C-alpha positions in Angstrom: 16.6 -16.0 -0.7 16.5 -13.4 -3.5 15.3 -10.8 -0.9 18.1 -11.5 1.5 21.8 -10.7 1.7 24.3 -11.9 4.3 27.6 -10.2 4.8 30.1 -11.8 7.2 33.2 -10.4 8.6 35.8 -12.6 10.6 38.4 -10.8 12.6 41.0 -11.9 15.2 41.0 -10.1 18.4 44.0 -11.2 20.5 43.8 -15.1 20.6 40.3 -15.4 19.6 38.4 -15.3 16.5 35.3 -13.2 16.0 32.6 -13.4 13.4 30.0 -10.6 12.8 27.4 -11.3 10.3 24.8 -8.7 8.9 21.6 -10.0 7.5 19.4 -7.7 5.3 16.0 -9.0 4.4 13.3 -7.3 2.2 9.8 -8.1 3.6 6.7 -7.4 1.8 4.6 -8.4 4.9 5.0 -6.1 7.9 3.7 -8.9 10.3 6.1 -11.4 8.9 8.9 -8.9 9.4 7.8 -8.5 13.2 7.6 -12.3 13.7 11.1 -12.8 12.3 12.7 -10.0 14.4 11.0 -11.4 17.6 12.2 -14.9 16.9 15.7 -13.8 16.2 15.6 -11.7 19.4 14.2 -14.6 21.4 16.8 -17.1 20.1 20.0 -15.0 20.1 19.2 -12.7 22.9 21.7 -9.7 23.3 24.0 -11.0 20.6 21.6 -9.7 17.9 20.8 -5.9 17.1 17.9 -5.3 15.0 18.1 -2.1 13.2 14.8 0.0 12.7 13.1 -0.9 9.4 13.4 1.1 6.3 9.9 1.5 4.9 9.2 2.1 1.2 6.7 1.2 -1.6 7.8 -0.5 -4.7 6.7 1.0 -8.0 4.5 -2.0 -8.5 2.7 -1.4 -5.2 1.9 2.3 -6.0 0.8 1.2 -9.5 -1.6 -1.2 -7.9 -2.9 1.3 -5.3 -3.5 3.8 -8.3 -5.6 1.2 -10.1 -7.5 0.3 -7.0 -8.4 3.9 -6.3 -9.6 4.5 -9.8 -11.8 1.2 -9.8 -13.2 2.0 -6.4 -14.0 5.7 -7.7 -15.8 4.2 -10.7 -17.7 1.7 -8.5 -18.7 4.5 -6.1 -19.9 6.5 -9.1 -22.1 3.7 -10.4 -23.7 3.1 -7.1 -24.6 6.7 -6.6 -26.0 6.9 -10.1 -28.0 3.8 -9.3 -29.4 5.3 -6.2 -30.5 8.5 -8.1 -32.2 6.4 -10.7 -34.1 4.5 -8.2 -35.1 7.7 -6.5 -36.7 8.8 -9.8 -38.1 5.5 -10.6 -35.6 4.8 -13.6 -33.2 2.1 -14.2 -29.5 2.8 -14.8 -28.3 1.5 -18.1 -24.8 0.9 -19.5 -22.0 3.4 -19.2 -21.4 5.6 -22.0 -18.3 7.4 -21.0 -16.0 7.1 -18.0 -13.1 9.5 -17.7 -10.5 9.8 -14.9 -10.4 13.5 -14.3 -7.9 13.9 -11.3 -5.7 11.7 -9.3 -3.9 12.8 -6.1 -1.3 11.1 -4.2 0.4 12.0 -1.0 2.5 10.3 1.6 4.4 7.2 0.9 7.9 8.6 1.7 9.9 10.2 4.3 10.9 13.6 3.2 14.5 14.9 3.6 13.7 16.7 6.8 12.3 13.6 8.5 15.0 11.3 7.3 17.6 13.2 9.1 15.9 12.4 12.5 14.6 9.0 11.4 16.5 7.3 14.1 14.7 9.3 16.7 11.2 8.3 15.4 9.0 5.6 16.8 8.0 2.7 14.6 4.6 4.1 14.5 5.8 7.4 13.3 7.9 5.7 10.5 4.8 3.8 9.4 2.7 7.0 9.4 5.4 8.8 7.3 5.7 5.9 4.8 1.9 5.4 4.3 0.8 6.1 1.0 -2.6 7.8 0.1 -4.4 8.3 -3.2 -7.6 9.8 -4.3 -9.4 9.8 -7.8 -12.1 11.8 -9.3 -13.8 10.4 -12.2 -16.6 11.6 -14.6 -19.1 9.0 -15.8 -22.1 9.2 -18.1 -24.6 6.3 -18.0 -27.7 5.4 -20.1 -30.9 5.9 -18.1 -33.7 3.6 -18.9 -37.3 4.3 -18.1 -39.6 2.0 -16.2 -41.5 1.1 -19.3 -38.3 0.3 -21.1 -37.4 -2.2 -18.5 -40.8 -3.7 -18.5 -40.7 -4.1 -22.3 -37.3 -5.7 -22.3 -38.4 -8.2 -19.6 -41.4 -9.3 -22.0 
């Protein structure tokens, strides 16, 4: 209920009363939004008008995306370092230094030019324009253990 607002308007037209209601709902699940829209259209028919969705990312969602991209970059770096160590018969040790060097973000919003013609865009074009992307480049230094060190540690 905290993500929904209802505005009702009663008016008299000649000898009848007319009620119009506007329901605005914030969805965090695109599939759920589609299901609700389909249900309303099915139950209310032509008496309901569904406006095109306004797509955006919350600051929390963008922050989560940034963290996930950085963690994935560190994981990729660790896997690559392990592969290189295996290639040379070494064992990868613990990380000595991990530094985030560069983060890039793009997309995730409809710029002013596109917002003017947003009504003419298809839903897929709106989704494409609102999709957020991020990349992260990290620098990592790991200890490298020789084979004999690994064998000694096991004994």
